N, C-alpha and C positions, 0 to 999 in steps of 0.2 A: 532647167539648170539654174541654180541659185547664184546670186552675185558672188558669194564667198568662194565659189568654185572657179570663178573667173579672175577675181581680184584677191590677192593674198590678204589674209586677215589683218596683218599689221598696217596695210594701206587703208583698209576700212576704218581701223581704229584711229589712224591719224586724221582722216576726214571728219570723224565724229568729234574729235577734239576741237577742230576748227568750227564746226557747226554749233558747238556749245559755247563758242565765244571765249574759250580759254586761251591764254597766251602760250604759244608753243613755237619752237623753231620750225615746225612743220608748215607754219603759215608762210615762212620765207622760202622754204625749199621743199619740193616733193620730187619723188622719182618719176622720170619720164617713162613712157611705154617702151622706148628703145633700151633704156638702162635695165628695166625689169627683164626684158626679153634676153638681154645678154647674160643675165645672172640666173634666171629661173629655168635651168636646163633639165630638171627632172619632172616638171609639171605634168607631162603627158604619160608618165610611167605608171602603169596600173598597179605595180607591185609595191610602190612606195605610198605611205600614208601622206595626207596633206601636211601634217606637222613635219615629217621627215623631209619632204620637199622644201618646206620653209627653212629648215636648217641649211640645206644646200644653197638656197636663195640668199640668205643673209651672209653665209660664208663667202659667197661670190661677190655680193655687193660690197663688203668691206675690203675684199682683195682688189676689186676693179676700181672702186671709187672711195678710197680711204678718207679723203677730206670731206666729201659729201656725207659719208656714213657718220662721221663725227658730228656734223651739223644736224642731220636729220634724225639720227637715232641716239647716239651716245650721250649727247648733252642733256637730253630730256628723259633718258631711260631711268627707271627705278625698278627694284625687285617687286614682283607681284605679291599680293597677300597669299599666305599668312607670313611671309618672310619680312624681316626688318628692312627698312629703307637702306639703300646703299650709302655708305659714308664716302662722299666725294672728296674728302680731305686726305684720304689714304694715298700712299705712294703708288698703289696698284692702279687706282682709278686715274690719278693725275698723270701717271706714267703712260697709260693708254692714250689719254688725250694728247700728250706731247708727241707720242710716237705716230699717231694718226695725222698730226699736223704736217709732218714731213715725209710720211711713207710714200714710196713709189708704187704705182699700180702694178698688180700682178695678174696673170691670166686667170680666167675662170677655171674652176675645177669641174671635170666632167663626171656625171653620175656613173657609178659602176654597180651593176647588178651583183657581181661577185662579192664586192666589198659590202654591199647592202645585206647580202645573206650572212656574211660573217658578223657584221655589226648587230643585225637583228637577233642572231643566235645568242650572242654574248649578252645583249640587253635583256632578253627573255630569261636567260640563266641567272644573271645577277639579280634581276627583279624578284624572281621566285625564291632565291636563297637569301636575299637581303644583303648581298655582298657589295663591296666597293673595290676599286682598284683595277689592275690590269692582268691579274693572274687568272689564266683560263684553265688551269689545272682542275680537273673534275667537272668542268662545265659542259663537256661534250661538244665544244666548239673548236673549230680549227683556228690556228694562230695566223695572224696576218703576215708574220715574218716567215714567208715560205719562198722557196726558190722561184725566180721568174718575175716577181713583182717589183724588183728593184728596191729602192728605199721605201720603208713603210713607217707609219706613225699612228697613234691612237689617242683620242680624247674621250673622256667619260664625264658626263654632266649629271648631277643629281638634284632633284627637286624642281627643276624647271619644266614647264609643260609646252610652251610655244617655241617655235623656231627662233624668233628674235631673242627671247629670254635665255635660251640655251646658249646661243652664240655670244650674247653679251656676258653671261657668266664666265664663259671660257676666255673671252677677250680680256676681261678685268683680271681674272686669275688670282683672286684675292687669297693671300696667305700661301701662295705657291711661289717660293723664292726663285725657282728657275724660270718662271713664266712659260713653262713647257707647253701648255695648251695654246697660249697666244702664239708662240713660235711655230707650232704645228699649222695653225691657220694661215700664217704668213710665210710658210716654207715655199720657196720658189722651185724646189726640186720635186714636189709632188704634183701630180696632174689629175688624179682620180680620187673620188670620195664616195664612200657609202655611209649611210646613216640608218641606225636602228633605234627605236624607242619602245619602252615597255613600262608597265606599272612596276613600282618597287615597294616591297613590303615595309621598308623603313623610311624611305625618302620620297614617297609619292610616285616619282618618275625617275627613270634612268634613260639617258640618251648616249649612244656610242657613235663616235665618228671614227671611221677607219680610212686612212689615206695611203696611197702608194704612187710610185712613179710610173709603173707599167701595168697594163691590163693583163 
């Protein structure tokens, strides 16, 4: 078994930054094994990809430890190549920083196989057709908003490949006036999450997060 299967990729990346002698907030703070264990709730599921598990991990880390997530991840994060660097002077990035400074911890979201199936189906359909948005008409995928799941919500990310990058893109929510993706991540009424990622013909990757209150 390789180290990357034991330690999530973003932790290995952070350690590499320190070993190379670069200045980083990761030198001051790192995640403890207990913190990772409290957030990494899908790691043993064989039906989820490692990337999908990392999306749940980062979603839970920012819910459970908002101030630490700000210090360890947000302040040093930038978009990966080939995307342009993030503009940290925008109201979206600065708003996220301010929100995390005072955010109250929220319970971790539990992985849902049902939601994973729905998210995976929609990601695959969008990726093949080059679609964006939340319209499932013609996709062949069931809608999350069905009877019995209580409140439901959905996030779609485009272009990002790693779990950390996906969650950061959704948290910043650049040019989304409603900040709907960020609000979904911090929604205290949802308890379950499913994640699906697929290749996208126009935007490299698509990642779908489906949330709901009840299983």
